[in-house]
BALOBA-1460 file (C-alpha; in Angstrom, 3 decimals):
// residues 345
<rec num="1" residu="m" x="-35.853" y="16.410" z="74.395"/>
<rec num="2" residu="a" x="-35.784" y="15.915" z="70.613"/>
<rec num="3" residu="t" x="-38.140" y="17.065" z="67.887"/>
<rec num="4" residu="v" x="-39.420" y="14.202" z="65.738"/>
<rec num="5" residu="a" x="-41.160" y="14.766" z="62.397"/>
<rec num="6" residu="v" x="-43.337" y="11.912" z="61.203"/>
<rec num="7" residu="v" x="-44.343" y="12.009" z="57.547"/>
<rec num="8" residu="g" x="-47.429" y="9.825" z="57.076"/>
<rec num="9" residu="g" x="-50.322" y="9.115" z="59.413"/>
<rec num="10" residu="g" x="-50.539" y="5.363" z="58.869"/>
<rec num="11" residu="v" x="-49.925" y="2.683" z="61.465"/>
<rec num="12" residu="t" x="-46.126" y="2.952" z="61.576"/>
<rec num="13" residu="g" x="-46.181" y="6.730" z="61.761"/>
<rec num="14" residu="l" x="-48.824" y="6.850" z="64.473"/>
<rec num="15" residu="v" x="-47.321" y="4.115" z="66.656"/>
<rec num="16" residu="t" x="-43.917" y="5.811" z="66.393"/>
<rec num="17" residu="a" x="-45.452" y="9.191" z="67.229"/>
<rec num="18" residu="i" x="-47.106" y="7.714" z="70.319"/>
<rec num="19" residu="g" x="-43.853" y="6.164" z="71.499"/>
<rec num="20" residu="c" x="-41.887" y="9.374" z="70.993"/>
<rec num="21" residu="a" x="-44.506" y="11.481" z="72.783"/>
<rec num="22" residu="r" x="-44.558" y="9.089" z="75.737"/>
<rec num="23" residu="a" x="-40.769" y="9.336" z="75.920"/>
<rec num="24" residu="g" x="-41.024" y="13.112" z="76.316"/>
<rec num="25" residu="h" x="-40.142" y="14.240" z="72.809"/>
<rec num="26" residu="r" x="-41.888" y="16.844" z="70.660"/>
<rec num="27" residu="v" x="-43.683" y="15.254" z="67.735"/>
<rec num="28" residu="r" x="-44.994" y="16.657" z="64.459"/>
<rec num="29" residu="v" x="-47.212" y="14.368" z="62.371"/>
<rec num="30" residu="l" x="-47.744" y="15.452" z="58.756"/>
<rec num="31" residu="d" x="-50.122" y="13.817" z="56.284"/>
<rec num="32" residu="r" x="-51.230" y="14.857" z="52.822"/>
<rec num="33" residu="g" x="-54.832" y="13.976" z="53.714"/>
<rec num="34" residu="p" x="-57.002" y="13.993" z="56.846"/>
<rec num="35" residu="l" x="-56.001" y="12.257" z="60.059"/>
<rec num="36" residu="p" x="-56.825" y="9.456" z="60.111"/>
<rec num="37" residu="n" x="-56.649" y="9.213" z="56.339"/>
<rec num="38" residu="p" x="-59.128" y="6.762" z="54.763"/>
<rec num="39" residu="a" x="-56.900" y="6.664" z="51.668"/>
<rec num="40" residu="s" x="-53.830" y="5.530" z="53.591"/>
<rec num="41" residu="t" x="-52.358" y="2.090" z="53.068"/>
<rec num="42" residu="s" x="-53.044" y="1.265" z="56.714"/>
<rec num="43" residu="s" x="-56.754" y="2.054" z="56.461"/>
<rec num="44" residu="d" x="-58.752" y="-1.159" z="56.394"/>
<rec num="45" residu="q" x="-61.388" y="-2.959" z="58.404"/>
<rec num="46" residu="h" x="-58.901" y="-5.453" z="59.805"/>
<rec num="47" residu="r" x="-55.429" y="-6.931" z="59.505"/>
<rec num="48" residu="a" x="-53.925" y="-10.175" z="60.749"/>
<rec num="49" residu="l" x="-51.557" y="-10.305" z="63.693"/>
<rec num="50" residu="r" x="-49.717" y="-13.610" z="63.420"/>
<rec num="51" residu="v" x="-47.376" y="-14.641" z="66.194"/>
<rec num="52" residu="l" x="-46.327" y="-18.077" z="64.974"/>
<rec num="53" residu="r" x="-44.117" y="-18.036" z="61.885"/>
<rec num="54" residu="p" x="-43.939" y="-21.784" z="61.206"/>
<rec num="55" residu="d" x="-40.362" y="-21.830" z="59.914"/>
<rec num="56" residu="d" x="-38.890" y="-18.825" z="61.732"/>
<rec num="57" residu="v" x="-38.033" y="-19.060" z="65.435"/>
<rec num="58" residu="e" x="-36.579" y="-15.552" z="65.668"/>
<rec num="59" residu="g" x="-39.496" y="-14.062" z="63.725"/>
<rec num="60" residu="t" x="-41.962" y="-15.835" z="66.012"/>
<rec num="61" residu="a" x="-40.278" y="-14.420" z="69.115"/>
<rec num="62" residu="r" x="-40.346" y="-10.938" z="67.568"/>
<rec num="63" residu="m" x="-44.044" y="-11.176" z="66.780"/>
<rec num="64" residu="a" x="-44.787" y="-12.423" z="70.296"/>
<rec num="65" residu="e" x="-43.224" y="-9.161" z="71.483"/>
<rec num="66" residu="a" x="-45.308" y="-7.213" z="68.948"/>
<rec num="67" residu="r" x="-48.426" y="-8.936" z="70.285"/>
<rec num="68" residu="r" x="-47.592" y="-7.808" z="73.818"/>
<rec num="69" residu="r" x="-47.045" y="-4.263" z="72.634"/>
<rec num="70" residu="w" x="-50.401" y="-4.200" z="70.844"/>
<rec num="71" residu="s" x="-52.059" y="-5.171" z="74.137"/>
<rec num="72" residu="e" x="-50.208" y="-2.337" z="75.853"/>
<rec num="73" residu="l" x="-51.440" y="0.087" z="73.195"/>
<rec num="74" residu="e" x="-55.010" y="-1.017" z="73.853"/>
<rec num="75" residu="s" x="-54.586" y="-0.120" z="77.510"/>
<rec num="76" residu="l" x="-52.899" y="3.185" z="76.739"/>
<rec num="77" residu="l" x="-55.471" y="4.317" z="74.169"/>
<rec num="78" residu="r" x="-58.404" y="2.920" z="76.161"/>
<rec num="79" residu="a" x="-59.829" y="1.306" z="73.057"/>
<rec num="80" residu="r" x="-60.462" y="-2.245" z="71.938"/>
<rec num="81" residu="f" x="-58.986" y="-3.043" z="68.547"/>
<rec num="82" residu="v" x="-57.406" y="-6.481" z="69.102"/>
<rec num="83" residu="r" x="-59.696" y="-9.482" z="68.613"/>
<rec num="84" residu="p" x="-57.895" y="-12.452" z="70.227"/>
<rec num="85" residu="v" x="-59.462" y="-15.123" z="68.021"/>
<rec num="86" residu="g" x="-56.215" y="-16.844" z="67.023"/>
<rec num="87" residu="v" x="-54.819" y="-17.647" z="63.592"/>
<rec num="88" residu="v" x="-54.752" y="-21.063" z="61.890"/>
<rec num="89" residu="t" x="-52.085" y="-21.856" z="59.309"/>
<rec num="90" residu="a" x="-52.567" y="-24.755" z="56.897"/>
<rec num="91" residu="g" x="-49.651" y="-27.102" z="56.325"/>
<rec num="92" residu="t" x="-48.522" y="-30.539" z="55.257"/>
<rec num="93" residu="p" x="-47.576" y="-33.007" z="58.014"/>
<rec num="94" residu="h" x="-43.919" y="-32.015" z="57.585"/>
<rec num="95" residu="e" x="-44.741" y="-28.305" z="57.746"/>
<rec num="96" residu="l" x="-46.896" y="-28.761" z="60.828"/>
<rec num="97" residu="a" x="-44.128" y="-30.677" z="62.583"/>
<rec num="98" residu="q" x="-41.806" y="-27.791" z="61.807"/>
<rec num="99" residu="a" x="-44.396" y="-25.304" z="63.078"/>
<rec num="100" residu="f" x="-44.732" y="-27.102" z="66.406"/>
<rec num="101" residu="e" x="-40.944" y="-27.249" z="66.754"/>
<rec num="102" residu="t" x="-40.731" y="-23.512" z="66.041"/>
<rec num="103" residu="a" x="-43.415" y="-22.786" z="68.628"/>
<rec num="104" residu="s" x="-41.610" y="-24.870" z="71.231"/>
<rec num="105" residu="r" x="-38.250" y="-23.206" z="70.593"/>
<rec num="106" residu="a" x="-39.793" y="-19.720" z="70.622"/>
<rec num="107" residu="g" x="-41.792" y="-20.419" z="73.780"/>
<rec num="108" residu="v" x="-45.233" y="-19.731" z="72.310"/>
<rec num="109" residu="p" x="-48.328" y="-21.986" z="72.386"/>
<rec num="110" residu="a" x="-49.571" y="-23.929" z="69.377"/>
<rec num="111" residu="t" x="-52.256" y="-26.588" z="68.996"/>
<rec num="112" residu="a" x="-53.515" y="-28.790" z="66.190"/>
<rec num="113" residu="a" x="-56.560" y="-27.591" z="64.240"/>
<rec num="114" residu="a" x="-58.212" y="-30.302" z="62.170"/>
<rec num="115" residu="p" x="-59.944" y="-29.123" z="58.967"/>
<rec num="116" residu="e" x="-63.256" y="-30.604" z="60.137"/>
<rec num="117" residu="t" x="-63.323" y="-28.095" z="62.996"/>
<rec num="118" residu="l" x="-63.424" y="-25.279" z="60.440"/>
<rec num="119" residu="p" x="-66.046" y="-26.599" z="57.981"/>
<rec num="120" residu="p" x="-66.582" y="-23.353" z="56.009"/>
<rec num="121" residu="v" x="-62.871" y="-23.228" z="55.130"/>
<rec num="122" residu="l" x="-61.438" y="-25.226" z="52.233"/>
<rec num="123" residu="f" x="-58.074" y="-26.674" z="53.195"/>
<rec num="124" residu="p" x="-55.720" y="-27.699" z="50.371"/>
<rec num="125" residu="a" x="-55.478" y="-31.438" z="49.829"/>
<rec num="126" residu="g" x="-53.020" y="-33.126" z="52.163"/>
<rec num="127" residu="t" x="-52.984" y="-30.307" z="54.697"/>
<rec num="128" residu="s" x="-54.269" y="-29.749" z="58.190"/>
<rec num="129" residu="g" x="-53.890" y="-26.762" z="60.493"/>
<rec num="130" residu="v" x="-51.901" y="-25.439" z="63.411"/>
<rec num="131" residu="l" x="-53.619" y="-22.906" z="65.663"/>
<rec num="132" residu="d" x="-51.622" y="-19.939" z="66.881"/>
<rec num="133" residu="p" x="-53.743" y="-18.957" z="69.927"/>
<rec num="134" residu="g" x="-51.719" y="-15.795" z="70.441"/>
<rec num="135" residu="g" x="-52.629" y="-14.589" z="66.972"/>
<rec num="136" residu="a" x="-55.331" y="-12.009" z="66.579"/>
<rec num="137" residu="v" x="-57.273" y="-9.788" z="64.243"/>
<rec num="138" residu="l" x="-56.387" y="-6.108" z="64.441"/>
<rec num="139" residu="l" x="-59.302" y="-3.767" z="63.784"/>
<rec num="140" residu="a" x="-57.182" y="-1.398" z="61.750"/>
<rec num="141" residu="d" x="-59.470" y="1.599" z="61.295"/>
<rec num="142" residu="r" x="-60.521" y="1.465" z="64.939"/>
<rec num="143" residu="f" x="-56.866" y="1.659" z="65.992"/>
<rec num="144" residu="l" x="-56.121" y="4.558" z="63.625"/>
<rec num="145" residu="r" x="-59.011" y="6.595" z="65.066"/>
<rec num="146" residu="a" x="-57.974" y="5.864" z="68.654"/>
<rec num="147" residu="a" x="-54.329" y="6.724" z="67.949"/>
<rec num="148" residu="v" x="-55.172" y="10.062" z="66.324"/>
<rec num="149" residu="a" x="-57.482" y="10.969" z="69.223"/>
<rec num="150" residu="w" x="-54.746" y="10.203" z="71.777"/>
<rec num="151" residu="l" x="-52.127" y="12.178" z="69.863"/>
<rec num="152" residu="a" x="-54.477" y="15.145" z="69.354"/>
<rec num="153" residu="a" x="-54.894" y="15.405" z="73.130"/>
<rec num="154" residu="h" x="-51.170" y="15.226" z="73.905"/>
<rec num="155" residu="p" x="-49.513" y="18.608" z="74.602"/>
<rec num="156" residu="a" x="-46.218" y="17.654" z="72.928"/>
<rec num="157" residu="v" x="-47.833" y="16.553" z="69.670"/>
<rec num="158" residu="t" x="-48.829" y="18.680" z="66.682"/>
<rec num="159" residu="l" x="-51.005" y="17.098" z="64.002"/>
<rec num="160" residu="r" x="-50.850" y="18.656" z="60.559"/>
<rec num="161" residu="p" x="-53.407" y="17.064" z="58.213"/>
<rec num="162" residu="g" x="-53.658" y="18.295" z="54.637"/>
<rec num="163" residu="c" x="-49.925" y="19.005" z="54.655"/>
<rec num="164" residu="a" x="-48.241" y="17.845" z="51.449"/>
<rec num="165" residu="v" x="-44.547" y="17.011" z="51.701"/>
<rec num="166" residu="t" x="-42.419" y="17.497" z="48.579"/>
<rec num="167" residu="g" x="-38.978" y="16.563" z="49.850"/>
<rec num="168" residu="v" x="-36.958" y="15.263" z="52.770"/>
<rec num="169" residu="e" x="-33.456" y="16.377" z="53.706"/>
<rec num="170" residu="d" x="-31.227" y="15.713" z="56.676"/>
<rec num="171" residu="h" x="-33.034" y="17.259" z="59.686"/>
<rec num="172" residu="r" x="-35.641" y="18.879" z="57.423"/>
<rec num="173" residu="v" x="-38.988" y="18.158" z="55.789"/>
<rec num="174" residu="v" x="-39.833" y="20.372" z="52.814"/>
<rec num="175" residu="l" x="-43.497" y="21.247" z="52.318"/>
<rec num="176" residu="a" x="-45.462" y="22.253" z="49.243"/>
<rec num="177" residu="g" x="-44.973" y="25.976" z="48.756"/>
<rec num="178" residu="g" x="-41.386" y="25.926" z="50.017"/>
<rec num="179" residu="a" x="-41.902" y="26.041" z="53.781"/>
<rec num="180" residu="a" x="-40.014" y="23.517" z="55.904"/>
<rec num="181" residu="v" x="-40.228" y="21.708" z="59.221"/>
<rec num="182" residu="d" x="-36.923" y="21.217" z="61.030"/>
<rec num="183" residu="a" x="-36.460" y="18.158" z="63.220"/>
<rec num="184" residu="d" x="-33.803" y="16.193" z="65.033"/>
<rec num="185" residu="v" x="-35.180" y="12.932" z="63.631"/>
<rec num="186" residu="v" x="-37.434" y="12.340" z="60.631"/>
<rec num="187" residu="l" x="-39.486" y="9.213" z="59.924"/>
<rec num="188" residu="v" x="-40.856" y="8.951" z="56.407"/>
<rec num="189" residu="a" x="-43.728" y="6.444" z="56.478"/>
<rec num="190" residu="g" x="-45.942" y="7.790" z="53.708"/>
<rec num="191" residu="g" x="-47.214" y="4.513" z="52.325"/>
<rec num="192" residu="p" x="-46.478" y="3.633" z="48.704"/>
<rec num="193" residu="w" x="-45.542" y="7.291" z="48.089"/>
<rec num="194" residu="t" x="-42.562" y="7.039" z="50.438"/>
<rec num="195" residu="g" x="-40.259" y="6.124" z="47.570"/>
<rec num="196" residu="e" x="-41.030" y="9.436" z="45.886"/>
<rec num="197" residu="l" x="-39.615" y="11.303" z="48.876"/>
<rec num="198" residu="a" x="-36.684" y="9.249" z="50.115"/>
<rec num="199" residu="g" x="-35.317" y="5.784" z="50.509"/>
<rec num="200" residu="p" x="-33.932" y="2.863" z="48.534"/>
<rec num="201" residu="p" x="-35.607" y="1.620" z="45.324"/>
<rec num="202" residu="v" x="-38.886" y="-0.212" z="45.899"/>
<rec num="203" residu="v" x="-41.317" y="-2.225" z="43.794"/>
<rec num="204" residu="l" x="-44.975" y="-1.231" z="44.067"/>
<rec num="205" residu="h" x="-47.573" y="-3.998" z="44.390"/>
<rec num="206" residu="r" x="-51.350" y="-3.957" z="44.193"/>
<rec num="207" residu="q" x="-53.510" y="-6.591" z="45.847"/>
<rec num="208" residu="t" x="-57.264" y="-7.017" z="45.605"/>
<rec num="209" residu="m" x="-59.321" y="-7.923" z="48.656"/>
<rec num="210" residu="v" x="-62.986" y="-8.929" z="48.778"/>
<rec num="211" residu="y" x="-65.320" y="-8.331" z="51.719"/>
<rec num="212" residu="l" x="-68.182" y="-10.762" z="52.299"/>
<rec num="213" residu="r" x="-71.166" y="-11.176" z="54.587"/>
<rec num="214" residu="p" x="-71.620" y="-14.804" z="55.684"/>
<rec num="215" residu="p" x="-75.040" y="-16.446" z="55.395"/>
<rec num="216" residu="r" x="-77.186" y="-16.057" z="58.484"/>
<rec num="217" residu="r" x="-77.005" y="-19.754" z="59.309"/>
<rec num="218" residu="l" x="-73.207" y="-19.426" z="59.763"/>
<rec num="219" residu="a" x="-73.153" y="-16.066" z="61.540"/>
<rec num="220" residu="a" x="-72.696" y="-17.569" z="65.013"/>
<rec num="221" residu="w" x="-69.827" y="-19.782" z="63.822"/>
<rec num="222" residu="w" x="-68.004" y="-16.932" z="62.139"/>
<rec num="223" residu="a" x="-68.408" y="-14.702" z="65.208"/>
<rec num="224" residu="v" x="-65.747" y="-16.753" z="67.034"/>
<rec num="225" residu="a" x="-63.778" y="-18.088" z="64.070"/>
<rec num="226" residu="p" x="-60.000" y="-17.621" z="63.781"/>
<rec num="227" residu="g" x="-58.109" y="-16.165" z="60.875"/>
<rec num="228" residu="v" x="-56.876" y="-18.817" z="58.435"/>
<rec num="229" residu="g" x="-53.878" y="-18.683" z="56.131"/>
<rec num="230" residu="r" x="-51.914" y="-20.599" z="53.520"/>
<rec num="231" residu="i" x="-55.054" y="-21.830" z="51.803"/>
<rec num="232" residu="g" x="-56.298" y="-21.506" z="48.221"/>
<rec num="233" residu="a" x="-55.149" y="-23.274" z="45.063"/>
<rec num="234" residu="d" x="-51.490" y="-22.352" z="45.521"/>
<rec num="235" residu="r" x="-51.698" y="-21.828" z="49.293"/>
<rec num="236" residu="r" x="-51.229" y="-18.072" z="49.082"/>
<rec num="237" residu="a" x="-54.695" y="-17.083" z="50.311"/>
<rec num="238" residu="w" x="-55.835" y="-15.727" z="53.667"/>
<rec num="239" residu="l" x="-59.150" y="-14.997" z="55.288"/>
<rec num="240" residu="l" x="-59.952" y="-12.811" z="58.243"/>
<rec num="241" residu="p" x="-63.193" y="-13.480" z="60.115"/>
<rec num="242" residu="p" x="-65.952" y="-10.926" z="60.641"/>
<rec num="243" residu="g" x="-66.506" y="-9.308" z="64.000"/>
<rec num="244" residu="g" x="-66.077" y="-6.034" z="65.817"/>
<rec num="245" residu="g" x="-67.858" y="-4.247" z="63.001"/>
<rec num="246" residu="a" x="-65.697" y="-5.828" z="60.278"/>
<rec num="247" residu="l" x="-66.803" y="-8.078" z="57.444"/>
<rec num="248" residu="l" x="-65.267" y="-11.384" z="56.355"/>
<rec num="249" residu="k" x="-62.232" y="-10.593" z="54.182"/>
<rec num="250" residu="i" x="-60.409" y="-12.830" z="51.729"/>
<rec num="251" residu="s" x="-57.160" y="-12.047" z="49.964"/>
<rec num="252" residu="s" x="-54.513" y="-13.937" z="48.036"/>
<rec num="253" residu="d" x="-51.110" y="-13.291" z="46.551"/>
<rec num="254" residu="a" x="-52.511" y="-15.019" z="43.467"/>
<rec num="255" residu="v" x="-54.095" y="-11.669" z="42.553"/>
<rec num="256" residu="c" x="-51.129" y="-9.560" z="43.639"/>
<rec num="257" residu="r" x="-49.418" y="-7.722" z="40.781"/>
<rec num="258" residu="v" x="-46.661" y="-5.206" z="40.201"/>
<rec num="259" residu="v" x="-47.813" y="-1.740" z="39.098"/>
<rec num="260" residu="e" x="-46.019" y="1.476" z="38.224"/>
<rec num="261" residu="t" x="-48.292" y="3.837" z="40.164"/>
<rec num="262" residu="t" x="-51.260" y="3.656" z="42.518"/>
<rec num="263" residu="a" x="-53.385" y="5.292" z="39.820"/>
<rec num="264" residu="e" x="-52.606" y="2.754" z="37.105"/>
<rec num="265" residu="p" x="-55.931" y="1.254" z="35.912"/>
<rec num="266" residu="d" x="-56.608" y="-2.475" z="35.999"/>
<rec num="267" residu="g" x="-58.114" y="-4.262" z="33.044"/>
<rec num="268" residu="e" x="-58.528" y="-7.652" z="34.657"/>
<rec num="269" residu="p" x="-61.452" y="-8.933" z="36.786"/>
<rec num="270" residu="w" x="-59.253" y="-9.495" z="39.825"/>
<rec num="271" residu="a" x="-62.123" y="-9.740" z="42.317"/>
<rec num="272" residu="g" x="-63.708" y="-12.479" z="40.229"/>
<rec num="273" residu="r" x="-60.438" y="-14.383" z="40.159"/>
<rec num="274" residu="l" x="-60.172" y="-14.118" z="43.927"/>
<rec num="275" residu="l" x="-63.721" y="-15.345" z="44.457"/>
<rec num="276" residu="a" x="-62.958" y="-18.324" z="42.206"/>
<rec num="277" residu="e" x="-60.128" y="-19.421" z="44.506"/>
<rec num="278" residu="p" x="-60.910" y="-22.534" z="46.622"/>
<rec num="279" residu="i" x="-61.057" y="-20.657" z="49.920"/>
<rec num="280" residu="l" x="-64.631" y="-20.998" z="51.157"/>
<rec num="281" residu="a" x="-67.153" y="-23.789" z="50.875"/>
<rec num="282" residu="g" x="-70.416" y="-22.550" z="49.357"/>
<rec num="283" residu="t" x="-69.034" y="-19.188" z="48.252"/>
<rec num="284" residu="e" x="-72.279" y="-18.520" z="46.386"/>
<rec num="285" residu="d" x="-74.069" y="-18.249" z="49.755"/>
<rec num="286" residu="y" x="-71.903" y="-15.286" z="50.816"/>
<rec num="287" residu="a" x="-72.921" y="-11.757" z="49.870"/>
<rec num="288" residu="v" x="-70.167" y="-9.692" z="48.288"/>
<rec num="289" residu="v" x="-70.298" y="-6.344" z="50.102"/>
<rec num="290" residu="g" x="-67.257" y="-4.667" z="48.598"/>
<rec num="291" residu="t" x="-63.788" y="-4.915" z="47.118"/>
<rec num="292" residu="k" x="-60.627" y="-2.936" z="47.711"/>
<rec num="293" residu="d" x="-57.244" y="-2.595" z="46.059"/>
<rec num="294" residu="c" x="-54.414" y="-2.000" z="48.497"/>
<rec num="295" residu="h" x="-50.855" y="-1.045" z="47.642"/>
<rec num="296" residu="y" x="-47.600" y="-1.858" z="49.316"/>
<rec num="297" residu="a" x="-43.929" y="-1.437" z="48.529"/>
<rec num="298" residu="a" x="-41.216" y="-4.059" z="48.773"/>
<rec num="299" residu="d" x="-37.461" y="-3.694" z="48.603"/>
<rec num="300" residu="a" x="-36.407" y="-3.910" z="44.955"/>
<rec num="301" residu="v" x="-33.547" y="-6.271" z="45.821"/>
<rec num="302" residu="t" x="-34.808" y="-8.492" z="48.647"/>
<rec num="303" residu="g" x="-38.546" y="-8.326" z="48.015"/>
<rec num="304" residu="g" x="-39.080" y="-7.771" z="51.736"/>
<rec num="305" residu="p" x="-40.107" y="-4.826" z="53.905"/>
<rec num="306" residu="v" x="-38.076" y="-1.655" z="53.905"/>
<rec num="307" residu="l" x="-36.656" y="0.045" z="56.982"/>
<rec num="308" residu="a" x="-33.719" y="2.150" z="55.935"/>
<rec num="309" residu="r" x="-31.666" y="4.996" z="57.312"/>
<rec num="310" residu="v" x="-31.081" y="7.318" z="54.355"/>
<rec num="311" residu="h" x="-29.525" y="10.262" z="56.227"/>
<rec num="312" residu="p" x="-28.065" y="10.479" z="59.743"/>
<rec num="313" residu="s" x="-31.412" y="11.869" z="60.912"/>
<rec num="314" residu="v" x="-33.838" y="10.285" z="58.421"/>
<rec num="315" residu="w" x="-35.471" y="6.859" z="58.595"/>
<rec num="316" residu="v" x="-37.691" y="5.440" z="55.863"/>
<rec num="317" residu="r" x="-40.399" y="2.803" z="56.235"/>
<rec num="318" residu="s" x="-42.343" y="2.001" z="53.083"/>
<rec num="319" residu="a" x="-45.773" y="0.395" z="53.312"/>
<rec num="320" residu="c" x="-45.241" y="-3.369" z="53.272"/>
<rec num="321" residu="g" x="-48.652" y="-4.992" z="53.461"/>
<rec num="322" residu="g" x="-50.454" y="-6.738" z="56.287"/>
<rec num="323" residu="s" x="-47.291" y="-7.995" z="57.975"/>
<rec num="324" residu="g" x="-46.130" y="-4.397" z="58.307"/>
<rec num="325" residu="f" x="-49.225" y="-3.518" z="60.335"/>
<rec num="326" residu="g" x="-48.645" y="-6.271" z="62.869"/>
<rec num="327" residu="a" x="-44.954" y="-5.449" z="63.227"/>
<rec num="328" residu="a" x="-45.441" y="-1.666" z="63.535"/>
<rec num="329" residu="p" x="-44.721" y="-1.540" z="67.307"/>
<rec num="330" residu="l" x="-41.354" y="-3.208" z="66.697"/>
<rec num="331" residu="v" x="-40.401" y="-0.713" z="64.006"/>
<rec num="332" residu="a" x="-41.483" y="2.134" z="66.276"/>
<rec num="333" residu="r" x="-39.326" y="0.746" z="69.084"/>
<rec num="334" residu="e" x="-36.288" y="0.610" z="66.827"/>
<rec num="335" residu="i" x="-36.764" y="4.170" z="65.612"/>
<rec num="336" residu="l" x="-37.438" y="5.450" z="69.129"/>
<rec num="337" residu="g" x="-34.185" y="3.865" z="70.226"/>
<rec num="338" residu="r" x="-32.388" y="6.032" z="67.679"/>
<rec num="339" residu="v" x="-34.048" y="9.319" z="68.628"/>
<rec num="340" residu="t" x="-31.463" y="9.995" z="71.333"/>
<rec num="341" residu="d" x="-28.624" y="8.508" z="69.309"/>
<rec num="342" residu="k" x="-25.985" y="11.224" z="69.016"/>
<rec num="343" residu="e" x="-25.464" y="10.266" z="65.369"/>
<rec num="344" residu="c" x="-29.097" y="11.170" z="64.709"/>
<rec num="345" residu="v" x="-29.369" y="14.389" z="66.706"/>
């Protein structure tokens, strides 16, 4: 039996904590705020779970495994936080042909989705859609609450909310005030603040999201609508449908920007820019309910997600946006596989 310290109560930290507890290890979860923490990067109404990666066979197979693991987590936690509505990706004829080939090689289903079947969505000129029926919408906040409740009831788990971490060493987490928590394995998954504690250099990004309420005449359509991606003027926009208590959300990399800190003020009307994107037909009929700025970190060299081993016993996972939420069970599996690694303990 090993002792695992998890720094950060977001999706990666909680899924890893669950896996370690189920495997019979002692787990300590530390977060600077409450658990679940509404200020965490993972906290949101919903996130996309895409299985089909149109140009990535290996990535598609990995996400099919992640999808299965999310279903297993639903059963374990006895909570419903996966909405199996599918995800549509817009593409040119060439891109769609590639997507169908990827689906075939990865052994996952895919069907054509003509733009006229999704009339509220504005598809870029010259594109149609491919439906990933295995894709889903993850009700993020609902999962975080269910995960914390399960961990709180587990005898091998200790939750320590309001516990600020000031440093991470091999086999040790240093707390504010000088106290420390010793562990065989440490996972640092503290969102955009992870880089302040440990890990390779990262670049911090901020992205604005807008939450909308559809007009009443379209409520029934949206209740069963899929997520849709690769839309907008430069095909970097996504929308997630309402349902399960969540609103309609739109986001786009067109309003993603690099910032120095999470507290850095914005002087630009980013929400207005996002609403001006050609994403929805009749945008003026949708009520804007709220906006949110989320932050994520990307590897300073590759621009991709970070999963690094910085000491023999210390793993680092920086927040890496919506894709990081969907892939969390895979990251947790990899870390769990190292818990009993003699090099780690």
